[in-house]
SERO-4910 file (N, C-alpha, C, O; in steps of 0.05 Angstrom, whole numbers):
BEGIN
 pado doro    nc1    nc2    nc3   cac1   cac2   cac3    cc1    cc2    cc3    oc1    oc2    oc3
  Met    A   1394    532  -1375   1383    509  -1360   1362    519  -1341   1368    537  -1325
  Ser    A   1337    507  -1340   1317    516  -1322   1322    508  -1294   1336    489  -1288
  Lys    A   1311    523  -1277   1314    517  -1247   1296    491  -1241   1275    488  -1253
  Ser    A   1306    475  -1225   1291    452  -1214   1274    459  -1192   1278    479  -1178
  Ser    A   1254    443  -1189   1236    445  -1166   1238    420  -1155   1237    399  -1168
  Ala    A   1240    421  -1127   1246    396  -1110   1232    395  -1084   1224    416  -1075
  Phe    A   1230    373  -1071   1222    372  -1045   1234    346  -1032   1242    327  -1046
  Thr    A   1236    345  -1005   1246    325   -990   1226    317   -970   1214    335   -958
  Tyr    A   1223    291   -966   1206    279   -947   1223    264   -927   1238    247   -935
  Ser    A   1220    271   -899   1237    261   -882   1221    256   -853   1222    273   -835
  Pro    A   1209    234   -850   1193    227   -827   1210    225   -802   1197    223   -781
  Asn    A   1236    225   -800   1253    222   -778   1250    195   -765   1252    193   -740
  Arg    A   1245    173   -781   1244    146   -772   1244    129   -798   1239    140   -819
  Leu    A   1248    104   -796   1246     85   -818   1216     80   -827   1199     74   -810
  Val    A   1211     83   -854   1183     77   -860   1186     60   -885   1205     63   -901
  Asn    A   1164     42   -889   1164     24   -912   1143     33   -934   1136     18   -952
  Gln    A   1133     57   -931   1117     70   -950   1125    100   -951   1132    113   -931
  Ile    A   1125    111   -975   1130    141   -977   1102    153   -986   1092    150  -1008
  Ile    A   1091    165   -965   1065    178   -968   1066    207   -965   1073    216   -943
  Thr    A   1061    222   -984   1062    252   -982   1036    265   -989   1019    253  -1002
  Asp    A   1033    289   -982   1008    304   -989   1009    312  -1016   1032    317  -1026
  Cys    A    988    313  -1031    987    322  -1057    960    334  -1063    939    325  -1054
  Gly    A    961    354  -1079    936    370  -1087    928    360  -1115    944    357  -1133
  Ile    A    901    356  -1118    891    348  -1144    868    368  -1152    853    378  -1135
  Cys    A    868    373  -1177    846    391  -1189    841    383  -1218    858    371  -1231
  Ile    A    817    388  -1229    812    383  -1256    836    396  -1273    848    416  -1266
  Ala    A    840    382  -1295    862    393  -1313    855    421  -1322    832    427  -1330
  Phe    A    876    439  -1321    873    465  -1334    901    477  -1337    920    468  -1325
  Asp    A    902    497  -1353    930    510  -1358    931    534  -1340    916    553  -1345
  Pro    A    947    535  -1321    949    559  -1302    959    584  -1316    956    607  -1306
  Arg    A    971    580  -1340    978    605  -1354    960    618  -1369    965    639  -1380
  Ser    A    935    606  -1371    912    615  -1387    901    640  -1376    890    657  -1391
  Gly    A    903    644  -1350    892    668  -1337    864    662  -1327    852    679  -1314
  Asn    A    853    640  -1333    826    629  -1323    829    623  -1291    851    618  -1280
  Thr    A    806    626  -1280    806    621  -1251    812    594  -1243    801    575  -1254
  His    A    831    590  -1224    841    564  -1217    818    549  -1203    804    558  -1185
  Pro    A    813    523  -1215    795    506  -1203    802    498  -1175    825    501  -1167
  Pro    A    782    489  -1158    788    482  -1132    807    456  -1129    804    437  -1143
  Val    A    824    458  -1111    846    437  -1106    839    423  -1082    837    435  -1061
  Gly    A    836    395  -1084    832    378  -1060    858    370  -1050    877    368  -1066
  Ser    A    862    365  -1024    886    355  -1011    882    326  -1005    863    319   -991
  Phe    A    899    308  -1015    899    280  -1012    927    269  -1003    948    282  -1007
  Ala    A    927    245   -992    949    227   -985    958    214  -1011    941    202  -1024
  Gly    A    982    215  -1020    992    200  -1045   1015    181  -1037   1035    189  -1025
  Leu    A   1011    156  -1044   1033    135  -1040   1052    137  -1066   1041    138  -1088
  Trp    A   1078    137  -1064   1095    137  -1085   1102    106  -1090   1111     91  -1073
  Asp    A   1096     99  -1117   1099     69  -1122   1114     68  -1150   1103     73  -1171
  Thr    A   1141     60  -1148   1157     54  -1172   1149     30  -1186   1159     25  -1208
  Gly    A   1129     13  -1175   1120    -11  -1188   1095     -7  -1204   1084    -26  -1216
  Ala    A   1085     18  -1203   1063     26  -1219   1069     40  -1242   1085     59  -1240
  Ser    A   1059     34  -1265   1068     48  -1290   1054     76  -1291   1067     96  -1299
  Asn    A   1030     77  -1282   1016    102  -1282   1003    110  -1257   1001     94  -1239
  Thr    A    995    135  -1256    982    147  -1231    952    137  -1228    938    135  -1248
  Val    A    943    132  -1205    916    122  -1199    904    141  -1178    918    149  -1160
  Ile    A    878    147  -1181    864    160  -1160    839    144  -1150    828    128  -1165
  Ser    A    831    148  -1128    808    137  -1114    782    148  -1122    781    170  -1132
  Ser    A    759    131  -1118    734    143  -1124    730    167  -1105    715    185  -1113
  Asn    A    741    168  -1083    740    190  -1064    748    216  -1078    733    235  -1076
  Val    A    771    216  -1091    780    240  -1107    760    248  -1127    754    272  -1130
  Val    A    749    227  -1144    730    233  -1164    706    247  -1153    696    266  -1165
  Lys    A    695    237  -1129    671    247  -1119    677    275  -1106    662    294  -1111
  Arg    A    697    278  -1091    703    304  -1079    707    326  -1099    699    349  -1094
  Leu    A    719    319  -1121    726    341  -1141    704    343  -1164    705    362  -1181
  Gly    A    686    324  -1165    666    322  -1185    678    318  -1214    670    329  -1234
  Leu    A    700    300  -1214    713    296  -1239    694    278  -1258    677    262  -1250
  Lys    A    699    285  -1284    682    272  -1305    701    254  -1321    721    264  -1331
  Pro    A    694    228  -1324    713    210  -1341    716    219  -1370    697    228  -1384
  Ile    A    743    216  -1380    749    223  -1408    749    197  -1426    751    200  -1450
  Gly    A    747    174  -1415    750    149  -1427    753    126  -1409    748    129  -1385
  Lys    A    760    103  -1420    764     78  -1404    790     66  -1412    800     72  -1434
  Val    A    802     50  -1394    825     37  -1403    828     10  -1385    820      8  -1361
  Asn    A    840    -11  -1400    845    -37  -1386    870    -34  -1370    891    -26  -1379
  Val    A    867    -42  -1345    889    -41  -1325    896    -68  -1313    878    -84  -1307
  Ser    A    921    -74  -1308    929    -98  -1292    935    -89  -1264    948    -68  -1260
  His    A    928   -103  -1244    935    -94  -1218    935   -121  -1199    928   -142  -1210
  Ala    A    941   -119  -1175    944   -140  -1156    920   -158  -1155    922   -181  -1146
  Asn    A    897   -150  -1162    873   -166  -1162    865   -177  -1189    843   -188  -1192
  Gly    A    881   -173  -1208    876   -182  -1236    875   -160  -1257    892   -143  -1258
  Asn    A    855   -162  -1273    851   -141  -1294    824   -131  -1290    806   -142  -1278
  Ser    A    823   -106  -1301    795    -94  -1301    796    -69  -1321    817    -60  -1330
  Thr    A    771    -60  -1328    767    -39  -1344    757    -14  -1326    736    -15  -1313
  Val    A    773      8  -1327    766     32  -1308    764     57  -1321    774     60  -1344
  Asn    A    752     76  -1309    752    103  -1320    778    117  -1318    795    112  -1301
  Thr    A    782    136  -1339    804    153  -1337    797    181  -1336    777    189  -1347
  Tyr    A    814    198  -1322    809    227  -1317    834    242  -1326    857    231  -1327
  Leu    A    828    269  -1332    852    287  -1336    852    305  -1312    832    318  -1306
  Ile    A    876    307  -1298    878    322  -1274    906    338  -1275    924    330  -1289
  Asn    A    907    359  -1259    932    369  -1249    940    359  -1222    922    357  -1205
  Ile    A    963    353  -1217    972    344  -1191    994    363  -1181   1013    369  -1196
  His    A    992    370  -1156   1009    388  -1142   1023    373  -1120   1009    365  -1101
  Leu    A   1050    369  -1122   1064    357  -1099   1078    375  -1082   1077    399  -1089
  Pro    A   1090    368  -1061   1099    387  -1042   1119    406  -1055   1133    398  -1074
  Asn    A   1122    431  -1044   1142    451  -1054   1139    460  -1081   1158    464  -1095
  Asn    A   1111    463  -1090   1104    471  -1116   1114    455  -1138   1118    465  -1160
  Val    A   1119    430  -1134   1125    412  -1158   1099    404  -1168   1084    390  -1154
  Gly    A   1091    413  -1193   1067    408  -1205   1069    396  -1231   1089    400  -1244
  Phe    A   1047    381  -1240   1043    369  -1265   1015    375  -1277    995    372  -1263
  Met    A   1014    383  -1303    990    391  -1315    980    370  -1333    996    356  -1346
  Ala    A    955    366  -1335    941    348  -1355    951    320  -1354    960    310  -1374
  Ile    A    952    307  -1329    961    281  -1327    936    262  -1330    917    265  -1315
  Arg    A    938    243  -1349    917    223  -1350    921    203  -1328    943    191  -1325
  Val    A    901    198  -1312    901    180  -1291    876    159  -1294    857    164  -1309
  Ser    A    879    137  -1280    859    117  -1278    847    117  -1249    859    125  -1229
  Glu    A    823    106  -1249    807    105  -1222    814     76  -1211    814     57  -1226
  Gly    A    818     74  -1185    825     47  -1175    817     45  -1145    811     65  -1132
  Ile    A    816     23  -1136    812     17  -1106    837     20  -1090    856      4  -1093
  Leu    A    838     41  -1073    864     47  -1058    857     46  -1028    836     57  -1020
  Asn    A    875     33  -1012    870     32   -983    892     48   -968    916     43   -971
  Gly    A    883     67   -952    900     83   -936    912    109   -947    927    124   -933
  Phe    A    904    113   -974    913    136   -988    893    140  -1011    878    121  -1015
  Asp    A    892    163  -1028    874    169  -1046    889    172  -1072    875    173  -1093
  Val    A    915    172  -1073    929    177  -1098    953    157  -1098    967    153  -1077
  Leu    A    958    144  -1120    981    126  -1122    997    140  -1143    987    141  -1165
  Ile    A   1021    150  -1137   1039    163  -1153   1055    147  -1169   1074    137  -1158
  Gly    A   1051    142  -1195   1066    123  -1212   1090    132  -1228   1098    155  -1226
  Met    A   1101    115  -1243   1123    121  -1256   1119    143  -1278   1139    156  -1286
  Asp    A   1094    147  -1287   1090    169  -1306   1098    196  -1297   1106    214  -1312
  Ile    A   1096    199  -1271   1105    223  -1255   1134    222  -1246   1150    241  -1247
  Ile    A   1140    197  -1235   1169    194  -1223   1188    197  -1245   1209    208  -1240
  Met    A   1183    187  -1269   1203    187  -1290   1210    213  -1301   1229    216  -1316
  Gln    A   1194    234  -1293   1201    260  -1304   1220    276  -1287   1224    299  -1292
  Gly    A   1230    263  -1267   1253    277  -1250   1270    256  -1238   1271    233  -1247
  Asp    A   1283    265  -1217   1302    248  -1202   1290    242  -1175   1281    260  -1160
  Phe    A   1290    215  -1169   1277    204  -1144   1297    189  -1129   1310    171  -1140
  Ser    A   1300    194  -1104   1318    177  -1088   1307    171  -1059   1293    188  -1048
  Ile    A   1312    150  -1049   1305    142  -1022   1330    132  -1008   1345    116  -1020
  Ser    A   1336    141   -983   1357    131   -969   1349    126   -941   1329    137   -933
  Asn    A   1361    110   -927   1355    103   -898   1376    104   -880   1378     88   -861
  Tyr    A   1393    125   -884   1418    131   -868   1410    136   -838   1391    151   -833
  Gln    A   1425    122   -819   1423    125   -792   1394    120   -780   1385    132   -761
  Gly    A   1380     98   -795   1354     90   -787   1333    110   -793   1312    109   -781
  Lys    A   1338    130   -812   1316    150   -819   1313    149   -848   1332    152   -863
  Thr    A   1287    144   -856   1281    145   -884   1280    173   -894   1268    190   -881
  Met    A   1293    180   -919   1291    205   -931   1285    200   -961   1298    184   -975
  Cys    A   1265    216   -971   1259    212  -1000   1261    240  -1012   1251    259  -1000
  Ser    A   1274    243  -1035   1276    267  -1048   1268    264  -1076   1273    243  -1089
  Phe    A   1255    285  -1085   1245    285  -1116   1249    311  -1126   1241    330  -1112
  Arg    A   1260    315  -1151   1263    339  -1166   1257    337  -1195   1261    316  -1207
  Val    A   1248    359  -1206   1242    361  -1235   1252    388  -1242   1250    408  -1228
  Pro    A   1262    387  -1267   1270    364  -1286   1294    348  -1273   1306    357  -1253
  Ser    A   1299    327  -1284   1323    313  -1279   1348    329  -1284   1352    340  -1306
  Val    A   1367    331  -1264   1392    347  -1270   1417    330  -1270   1438    340  -1280
  Glu    A   1418    307  -1260   1439    289  -1261   1433    260  -1254   1410    255  -1245
  His    A   1452    240  -1259   1447    214  -1251   1456    209  -1225   1476    221  -1217
  Ile    A   1441    193  -1208   1448    187  -1181   1460    158  -1185   1447    140  -1195
  Asp    A   1485    155  -1178   1500    128  -1182   1515    122  -1159   1536    133  -1155
  Phe    A   1506    105  -1142   1519     98  -1117   1544     83  -1122   1563     87  -1107
  Val    A   1547     66  -1143   1571     52  -1149   1592     71  -1156   1615     70  -1146
  Gln    A   1586     90  -1175   1607    110  -1184   1613    128  -1159   1636    137  -1158
  Asp    A   1598    134  -1142   1603    149  -1119   1622    135  -1098   1639    146  -1084
  Ser    A   1617    107  -1098   1633     92  -1077   1662     89  -1087   1679     82  -1071
  Gln    A   1668     94  -1116   1693     93  -1125   1710    117  -1124   1734    117  -1128
  Lys    A   1695    139  -1117   1711    163  -1114   1727    166  -1088   1718    158  -1066
  Pro    A   1751    177  -1090   1767    179  -1065   1752    194  -1043   1737    213  -1048
  Ala    A   1756    184  -1018   1743    197   -995   1751    224   -991   1774    231   -997
  Lys    A   1734    240   -981   1740    268   -977   1756    269   -950   1750    257   -930
  Val    A   1778    285   -954   1797    286   -928   1789    313   -917   1787    333   -931
  Ile    A   1784    313   -891   1779    339   -877   1803    345   -860   1812    329   -844
  Ala    A   1814    369   -865   1838    377   -851   1829    380   -822   1806    387   -816
  Leu    A   1851    374   -804   1849    380   -778   1845    408   -771   1858    425   -783
  Gln    A   1830    416   -753   1824    444   -747   1843    451   -723   1842    439   -702
  His    A   1860    473   -729   1878    482   -710   1864    502   -693   1846    516   -702
  Arg    A   1871    503   -667   1857    517   -647   1857    546   -653   1837    559   -647
  Asn    A   1878    559   -664   1881    586   -668   1872    597   -696   1872    621   -702
  Ser    A   1864    575   -714   1853    582   -741   1825    589   -739   1812    582   -720
  Leu    A   1815    603   -762   1788    606   -764   1769    582   -765   1773    564   -780
  Cys    A   1749    583   -749   1732    561   -750   1719    551   -776   1711    568   -792
  Asn    A   1718    527   -782   1707    518   -808   1678    522   -813   1668    520   -835
  Cys    A   1663    528   -789   1634    534   -791   1627    560   -806   1604    564   -815
  Gly    A   1646    577   -809   1640    602   -822   1634    627   -806   1629    648   -817
  Ser    A   1634    623   -778   1627    643   -761   1648    667   -760   1641    689   -751
  Gly    A   1672    662   -769   1691    684   -768   1707    683   -743   1725    699   -739
  Lys    A   1701    666   -724   1715    665   -698   1737    643   -698   1736    624   -713
  Lys    A   1756    646   -681   1776    625   -680   1763    599   -669   1743    599   -655
  Tyr    A   1775    577   -677   1763    552   -671   1760    547   -642   1740    536   -632
  Lys    A   1780    556   -628   1780    551   -597   1760    568   -581   1754    563   -558
  Arg    A   1749    589   -597   1728    605   -585   1700    598   -597   1679    610   -590
  Cys    A   1700    579   -614   1674    573   -627   1666    543   -623   1657    534   -603
  Cys    A   1672    527   -646   1663    499   -645   1683    483   -630   1677    459   -625
  Gly    A   1706    492   -621   1727    478   -608   1728    483   -577   1746    475   -562
  Ile    A   1708    496   -569   1705    501   -539   1700    473   -527   1681    459   -533
  Ala    A   1719    467   -508   1716    440   -494   1699    442   -470   1693    423   -456
***
């Protein structure tokens, strides 16, 4: 089994958009030994409602990308025919994708819309526990995340800590001289 690459985004508050940094460069194979093309840093919005990844004209201009074709797309403002490009995308913590076909679109407040073409390649979760949003993504997928199944498992029972036993924190000290100090 190959090791997974993952990252977690945790802004320490509730948010209604998941926007992370991402690096974009012209498509190339990093294993080829050729010089790595320049990577531009852009804000990317994660969108499970988007089938494919979209880049703004700002990304195209900054990186000097050349179109590889055109595609008809449906979006909030209707339908249009737009240019397509081949890119590599680098997400936080070295999570990267090579030779991704993306379309150009009008984006507001961010330059990359990360769609299901990328999200479906791994495990993606969002939680809002204790009023703080946390988003986590890993590739490749390593297991199903099923809240229904998890809720049917018996609750974990944590044994009471006795004052003279070793502390559960792993310090090697007695509980009364560690986490049990009153």
